C-alpha positions in Angstrom: -115.3 -12.5 54.8 -112.0 -13.6 53.3 -109.0 -11.6 52.1 -106.3 -12.9 49.8 -103.2 -11.0 48.6 -100.8 -11.5 45.8 -98.0 -9.5 44.2 -98.6 -9.1 40.5 -95.8 -9.0 38.0 -96.0 -5.3 37.4 -95.4 -4.5 41.1 -99.1 -4.0 42.0 -100.4 -5.7 45.2 -103.7 -7.3 44.4 -106.0 -7.7 47.3 -109.0 -9.9 46.7 -112.0 -9.6 49.1 -114.6 -12.3 49.3 -117.9 -12.2 51.1 -120.0 -9.6 52.7 -118.5 -6.3 53.9 -121.0 -5.9 56.7 -120.3 -5.4 60.4 -119.2 -9.1 60.8 -117.2 -9.3 57.5 -115.6 -5.9 57.9 -114.5 -6.9 61.4 -113.0 -10.1 60.1 -110.7 -8.4 57.6 -110.2 -4.9 59.1 -106.8 -5.5 60.8 -105.4 -7.7 58.0 -106.5 -5.2 55.3 -104.9 -2.3 57.2 -101.7 -4.2 57.7 -101.5 -4.8 53.9 -102.5 -1.4 52.7 -101.9 1.3 55.3 -98.5 0.4 56.6 -96.3 0.8 53.5 -96.2 2.6 50.2 -97.6 0.6 47.3 -99.8 0.4 44.3 -102.8 -1.6 45.5 -105.8 -2.8 43.6 -108.7 -4.2 45.6 -110.6 -6.8 43.6 -114.2 -6.4 44.7 -115.6 -9.0 42.2 -116.6 -11.4 45.0 -118.0 -8.9 47.5 -121.7 -9.5 47.5 -122.7 -6.7 50.0 -121.1 -3.4 51.1 -122.2 -1.7 54.3 -121.0 1.5 55.9 -118.4 -0.3 58.0 -116.9 -1.7 54.7 -116.9 1.7 53.2 -115.1 3.1 56.2 -112.4 0.4 55.9 -111.8 1.2 52.2 -111.7 5.0 52.7 -109.4 5.0 55.8 -106.9 2.7 54.1 -107.0 4.5 50.8 -106.2 7.8 52.6 -103.5 6.1 54.6 -102.0 4.8 51.3 -102.2 8.2 49.7 -100.4 9.8 52.7 -97.6 7.4 52.2 -97.3 8.3 48.5 -99.0 5.2 47.2 -102.3 4.7 45.3 -105.2 2.4 45.9 -108.0 1.5 43.4 -111.0 -0.7 43.4 -111.8 -3.1 40.6 -114.7 -5.1 39.3 -117.4 -4.4 41.9 -120.7 -6.4 41.4 -123.5 -4.1 40.3 -125.1 -3.6 43.7 -121.8 -2.9 45.3 -120.9 -0.5 42.5 -124.2 1.3 43.1 -123.4 1.7 46.8 -119.9 3.0 46.0 -121.4 5.6 43.6 -124.3 6.6 45.9 -121.9 7.1 48.8 -119.5 9.1 46.6 -116.7 6.7 47.2 -115.9 6.6 43.5 -114.8 10.3 43.8 -112.4 9.4 46.6 -111.1 6.0 45.4 -111.0 5.3 41.7 -113.2 2.4 40.6 -112.3 0.4 37.5 -114.3 -2.3 35.6 -111.6 -4.9 35.9 -108.2 -5.6 37.5 -106.2 -5.1 34.4 -107.6 -1.6 33.8 -107.0 -0.8 37.4 -103.4 -2.0 37.2 -102.7 0.1 34.1 -104.2 3.2 35.8 -102.1 2.6 38.9 -99.0 2.3 36.9 -99.7 5.5 35.0 -100.4 7.3 38.2 -97.2 6.1 39.7 -95.2 7.3 36.6 -96.8 10.7 36.8 -95.7 11.3 40.4 
């Protein structure tokens, strides 16, 4: 599993995940993902468009880091999951904990609106 990060012009940190978020893939990115998301307040959008599989370990990584971000006063959202990954997120109820958007632009707009309302 691969993780890429970039700062977008509107101040949102875009984190792109690539590969399978199974036990091996989740382990590969867990520490780097936490270092990006859980250690500082930010607006973070996680681009899930290239995640082909999501297991419970990957769900755990997402939820723990979203909660850590929230406790710091920031917001994390997921964007553009593939259909099978979106189904897993919905079945596990993750979409009620972490907002899921159809694309990165929509997620960024929602994050900006959430930040302004705080």
